[in-house]
N, C-alpha and C positions, 0 to 999 in steps of 0.2 A: 482815124485812130488817135488816141491820146496815150501818153506814157505815164504810169503811176509810179512814184517813188515814195517810200515810207522811211521815216527816221524816228528813232526814240531819242529824246533829248532830256537832259538832266539839268534842272535849274535850282541851285541852292537857295534856301530862304535866308533872309538876313538875321533871323532868330527863330528858335523853335516855335511852332504854332500848335496850340493844344485846344482840342474840343473834348466833349464828354467821352468820346470813344478812343482817344489816344492823341499822340503827338507826332508831327511830321517835321522834317528838317529840309526837305527838298520837294520840288514838283517834278515828277516824271511824266512826260507828255508824249503823245503820238502826233507827228506832223505828216500829213498827206500832201504831196505836191503832184499836180497834174500838168503835163506839158503837151500842147497840141502840135500839129504839124507845122504851124507858123511860128512856133517858139513861144507862144503866149503861155503864161504860167498862172495857175490857181493854187492857193494854199489853204489848208485848214488844220487847226490844232484842237486836240481834246485831251482830257485827263482820264485815263482808265482808273476806275474807282474800286478798290478792294472790297468795300462794304457791299457792292453790288456784284461781287464775284468776278471782277475784271483785274487784269494786270497788263502791263505794257506788252509782255510777251504774248498773252492770250489774244489781245486786241490786234496786235501785229499779225498773228497767224490767221485770225478771223478775216481781216481785210485781204490778205494775200490769197486766201482760199477762193475769193471771188474776183481776183484781179482782172481776169479776162473779161468779165462782164462789165466792170467799171471802165476798162480801156476801150470799149467798142465805138463810141462812148455812150454816155447816158446823161439825162438831165437830172437835176435834184429831185424833181417830181417823180421821175421814173425810178430813182433809187428807192423811194418810199413805196410807190405803188407796187413794185415788183418784190418788195421785202428782201432786197438783195442782202442787206445786213439787218440784224435786229436793232431795236432802239438801244442806244448806248454810245460809248465813246467812239467806237469804230465808225458807226454811221455818222456821228456828229462831225468827225474830222473829214470824211469824204464828202459829206453834204456841203460843208463850208468850202472845200476846195472846188467843188463843182460850181457853186454860186460865184466864187471869186473868178474862176476861169470864164464863166458866162458873162460877167461884167466886162472883162477885158475884150472878149470876142465881139460883144455887141456895142462896146463903147458907151455903155450906160451903167451907172453905179447900181449896186444891189438894192439900195433903198428905193430907187425908182422902179425896178423890176417888181418889187414886192409891195409897192404902193404904201410905203411907210413914210413917216415924217422925215424930212432931211435932218441929218445929225446936227445937234446943238450942244451946248454946254449944259451938263446936268449935275446935280448933287449926287454923290454916291456915298453909301454907308462906308464908314471906316471900321474894320473889324478888330475888336480887342480879343486876343487869345485868352482862354480860360486860365486863371491864375489866382493868387491870393488877393484879398481886397486891396492890400497895399500895392501889389504889382499892377493891378488893373487901374487903380487910381493914378499911379505914376504915368502910365501911358495916356490915360484920359486927360490929365492935366496938360500933357504935351500937345494934344490935338483938340484942346477945349474950344478953339475957334471954328472947328469943323461943324457943318450943319447937322450931321447924323452919325451916331455911333451905334454899332451893332456889337452886343456883348455875348460872347460865347459862355454859356453857363452849363450846369449839370453837375456841379461839385457839392461840397458840404457847406459852403458859405455863400449861397447864391444871393440871399437878401443883403448880406453884408457887402458883397461885391457890388451890387447895384447901388446901394447907399453910398459906398465909397466913390464910385464913378460919378454919381449925381452930385456929390459934394465937390469933386474935382472939376467937373464940367457942367456947371449949373445951367448954362444956356443951350446945351446940345439936346437935340431930340434923341431919344433912346429907343432901340428895338432889341429884343432878346432872342437868341437862338439856343435851344436846349439840346438839339440833336438827339432826341428820343430819351433824354436823361432823367426825366421825372416820372413819378407815379401819379395816378389820378389824385391821390390825397395831397401830394405836394402841389399839384396844379391848383387845386381848390384853395389850399392854404396860401400859396404864394401870389396868385393872380391879383387879389385885392391890394396886397402890399406893393406889388409891382405898379399897379395903377396909381397908388398914392405917390410913388416915386417918379411918375411921369412916363412910364414905359408905354409905348403906343401899340406894340405888336409882340405877340409871343409865337415864335416859330417852332413847330414840331415838338411839343412838350412830351408826347408819349410815343413809344414804338408803333409803327403802323398796325401791327397785329392787335393792338389795344384800342384802336380808334373808335370801336363801337361804344366804349366807355365814355366818349366825349359827347354823345348825342344829347345829354342833358345839360351840357355846359352853357352857362349864361353869365360868364364872368365879365368883368369890366374891361378886360383887354382882349381885343380880337385875336383869333388864332390863324396862323398861316401854315399850310401843308407844304412840306419839303419832301422828306423821305416817303411820305404818303402819296405823293403825286409825281409821276414820271412822264406820262404821255396821255393822249386823249382817251385811251381805253379806261383810264382810272377815274374819269368823271362818274361812271356808273356806281362806283363803290365809295366815293369820297364822302366822308362824314359831313353832315349838314352843319356841324359846329365850325367848320372852316369858312372864314369869310374871304380868305386870300389863298392863292397858290403861288409857289415859287417856281418859275420856269427857268430851267437850266438846260443848256444845249446838250450836255452829256446824258441827261435823263430823257429828253424828248427824242434824241437822235439827230439833232441839228435844227437849223433855222426853219426848214420846210414844215416840220411837225410843230415846232414852237409857235409859228404863226397860226396854225390850225388850233392849237390849244388856247392861244390868246383870244381868238375869235369866239370859240365855244365858251370860254370862261366869261367873257363879257356878255354873251347872250344869256348866261345863267345868273348874272348879277354878282359874279365873283370878281374881286379885285386882284391886281397883279403885283407881284414882286418879280423882278428879273435878276437872277443870281448867277453865281459862277463857282467853279472850283478854283483852287490856287493854281494859277497858270500865267502865261505871258499875255501881252496885249492881243496877240493873234487869236487867242481863244475868246477874248472879250468881244471882239469886233462883231460877230453875228448877233450876239445878245444885245449889243448896244442899239441895234435897229429897233428893238422893242422898248427902249427907254421912254419914248414919248407916250407910251400906253400904260406905263407902270406907275403905281402909287409909290413904290419903293424900288430904288436901284441899288444893287449890291454887286458892283463890278470892280472891286478893289484888289482882286487877286494879284496883279503885278506889283502893288505896293508892298506885298509881303515878301517879294523876291529880293535877293541881293542885287540883281541887275535884271532889267527888262530888255526886250528887243529895242535897238536904237530907233526904230521907226514907230515905236509904240505910242499909246495914248498920252496926252498931256494931263497930268494930275496936279491940281493946285488947291491946297487948303480945303480938301473935301469935295472938289468939283473935278469933273473929267470932261475932256474935249477930244473930238476926233483929231487924229494927228494930221498936221499940215503936210502938204506935199513938200518933199525935199529932194533936190538933185543928188544928194549924197546917199539916199537910201531908196530901196524898192518900196513902193507904196504898200502899206500894211495889208489891206484886204478890201475887196469889194469896190474898188475904184474903177472908173472908166480908164481906158488906156490913155497914156500920154500922147 
């Protein structure tokens, strides 16, 4: 038997973070902790997302309703095969905790269990909150030596914002995330202008319900599905206009399904972005195992927080590295036992 403990944690942001749908000032996360009879511990963190009908309270209750099944215990694969929890933040947190515990019990890190590349240092996108052109340019200038910037758009001055960022950070690669904030007319108008400004990728320009309108899209900037893609069931209805999918643990329901999605996407010729919600390094860790397979890595959530976990990832000038072992802190996630 294992023991499951759940906690709701509140992590303030260092400044308000705005996207097309609204503004947030803190990350409220669910942390699942599993302890086995030998005292070994596995942890997982996920962000309940209101846009998908979740809250910390609803996800907490969802997990507690199947607590007995989780404690029997089970493997990450069984969690998915038995559909113990639906895809979403609850399953993602428990899935991560199961993988973490399994790594410690078997004395093998999760990347070996899942046959992924060993963790390296990778460039991650640094996300600029939606704001005025001047506000976004100020931030862009501060991080102008970073390799990749991701611009949140969906406002009234999108072209002006991208132009201001490009002028402030002429050497940075740029990708854009609209969070469903455009119409088809705006997409067709903006895409060529974005291409001229060096934008490499447009993420989720339209709401998913309007994706059929994308079927004739042949713009110069490739499209990436975010809100339109959650888990492997969505491949059947995914618009052919998308050349990329954004895999997030909270959408797939954890690493187990994320790996399945990555394999299926690759077999279909789709390219990968691995993304995140705003959360601590504990939530980034499972997603980081997919970094070696992704064209774009967007795992900068901890950089938006006032403070991260002390055992978190090392971020330096737009690059992120797996946290080193430290006798002062419990290993973050997915390690073999010491």
